[in-house]
C-alpha positions in Angstrom: 26.2 -1.5 1.8 23.5 -0.6 -0.7 21.2 2.3 0.2 18.4 1.3 -2.1 16.3 -1.8 -1.7 13.1 -3.6 -2.4 10.9 -5.9 -0.4 7.8 -7.7 -1.7 5.0 -9.7 -0.2 2.5 -11.8 -2.2 -0.7 -12.7 -0.6 -3.2 -15.3 -2.1 -6.8 -13.9 -2.4 -10.2 -15.5 -2.6 -12.2 -12.4 -3.6 -12.5 -11.6 -7.3 -9.3 -9.8 -8.5 -11.6 -7.2 -10.2 -13.0 -6.2 -6.8 -9.5 -5.8 -5.5 -8.4 -3.5 -8.3 -11.7 -1.6 -8.2 -11.2 -0.9 -4.5 -7.7 0.5 -5.0 -8.3 2.2 -8.4 -11.7 3.8 -7.7 -12.7 3.4 -4.1 -9.5 4.0 -2.1 -11.5 6.0 0.5 -13.3 2.8 1.5 -10.1 0.9 2.5 -10.4 2.1 6.1 -13.7 0.2 6.3 -12.1 -3.1 5.2 -8.8 -3.1 7.1 -8.6 -3.0 10.9 -5.2 -1.4 11.0 -6.2 1.6 8.9 -7.6 4.0 11.3 -8.5 6.9 8.9 -7.9 8.1 5.4 -8.8 11.6 4.2 -8.0 13.9 1.4 -5.2 16.2 2.3 -5.0 18.2 -1.0 -7.2 17.9 -4.0 -10.8 16.9 -4.7 -10.5 13.5 -6.4 -9.1 10.5 -4.5 -7.7 9.0 -7.6 -6.0 11.8 -9.4 -2.2 11.9 -9.5 -2.0 15.2 -8.0 -4.2 14.4 -5.0 -2.5 13.9 -1.7 -4.2 11.6 0.8 -3.4 11.5 4.6 -3.4 8.0 6.2 -3.5 7.0 9.9 -2.7 3.4 10.4 -1.1 1.0 12.9 2.2 -0.7 12.1 4.7 -2.4 14.5 2.1 -1.7 17.3 2.2 2.1 16.9 -0.3 4.4 15.3 1.4 6.5 12.6 0.6 8.8 9.8 1.9 9.5 6.3 0.8 11.2 3.1 0.5 9.4 -0.2 -0.1 10.2 -3.9 -0.4 8.1 -7.0 2.8 8.0 -9.2 1.4 5.9 -11.9 -1.6 3.8 -12.7 -1.8 0.9 -15.2 -5.3 -0.6 -15.5 -4.1 -3.2 -18.1 -1.5 -4.6 -15.8 -3.7 -3.9 -12.7 -0.8 -2.0 -11.1 -0.7 1.3 -9.1 2.4 2.9 -7.8 2.2 5.2 -4.8 4.7 7.6 -3.4 4.6 7.7 0.5 6.0 10.8 2.2 5.9 12.7 5.5 5.7 9.4 7.4 6.2 9.2 11.1 8.0 6.0 11.0 9.9 6.1 7.6 10.7 9.7 6.8 13.5 9.9 9.5 15.2 6.9 7.9 14.4 6.9 4.1 14.8 9.5 1.3 12.4 7.7 -1.0 9.5 5.3 0.0 7.3 3.9 -2.8 4.6 1.2 -2.6 3.5 -0.7 -5.7 0.2 -2.7 -5.7 -0.6 -5.3 -8.3 -3.3 -7.8 -8.7 -2.1 -11.0 -10.5 -4.3 -13.6 -12.0 -2.8 -17.0 -12.7 -3.8 -19.3 -15.5 -5.1 -21.9 -13.0 -7.7 -19.4 -11.9 -6.1 -18.4 -8.6 -5.0 -14.9 -7.9 -2.9 -12.9 -5.4 -2.0 -9.4 -4.6 1.6 -8.3 -4.7 2.9 -5.3 -2.6 6.5 -4.1 -3.3 8.1 -1.4 -1.3 11.0 0.4 -3.0 13.1 2.5 -0.7 16.3 4.5 -0.5 17.9 4.8 2.9 19.1 8.1 4.2 22.5 6.7 5.0 24.3 3.4 5.8 23.3 3.7 9.5 19.8 2.6 8.7 20.4 -1.2 9.1 16.9 -2.7 8.6 14.7 -2.8 5.5 11.1 -1.8 6.5 10.0 -5.4 7.2 7.2 -4.2 9.4 5.4 -3.1 6.3 5.5 -6.6 4.8 3.7 -8.0 8.0 1.3 -4.9 8.0 0.4 -5.4 4.3 -0.2 -9.1 4.8 -2.7 -8.6 7.6 -4.2 -5.6 5.8 -4.7 -7.8 2.7 -6.3 -10.6 4.7 -8.8 -8.2 6.3 -9.7 -6.7 2.9 -10.0 -10.1 1.2 -12.5 -11.2 4.0 -14.5 -8.1 3.7 -14.6 -8.2 -0.2 -15.9 -11.8 0.0 -18.8 -10.7 2.3 -19.7 -7.8 -0.2 
């Protein structure tokens, strides 16, 4: 059984792709005002929300439970509209996973439509961890729908 894996979810969006990327690239602290399941975000270490060395602390609801984790940016590609995050010290994943990364991308299609893609890359601690983190796919879908609706209002 493989200990590494990847799950992805693509969510069609109506708000302009530029607003989506701007939110994640330059206004991450505002996500808590756009998504119902994000209860709080705060700087844990550092002074700039968007610096690779800055650590953020998140409180959010997943699988019906309020949980916390820390996050930092691993890489940022403005041209590809992609940001890679490393998540750690998570209540609901640290006991089961050695490595937990979230990749956010905004993809614009030639027909004018767009979607956001979230990919979770993980490494299980051992073979006894049976399930991939599917709760995150459901969470990210709801999270994205909330954000899209709020960005359309702005």
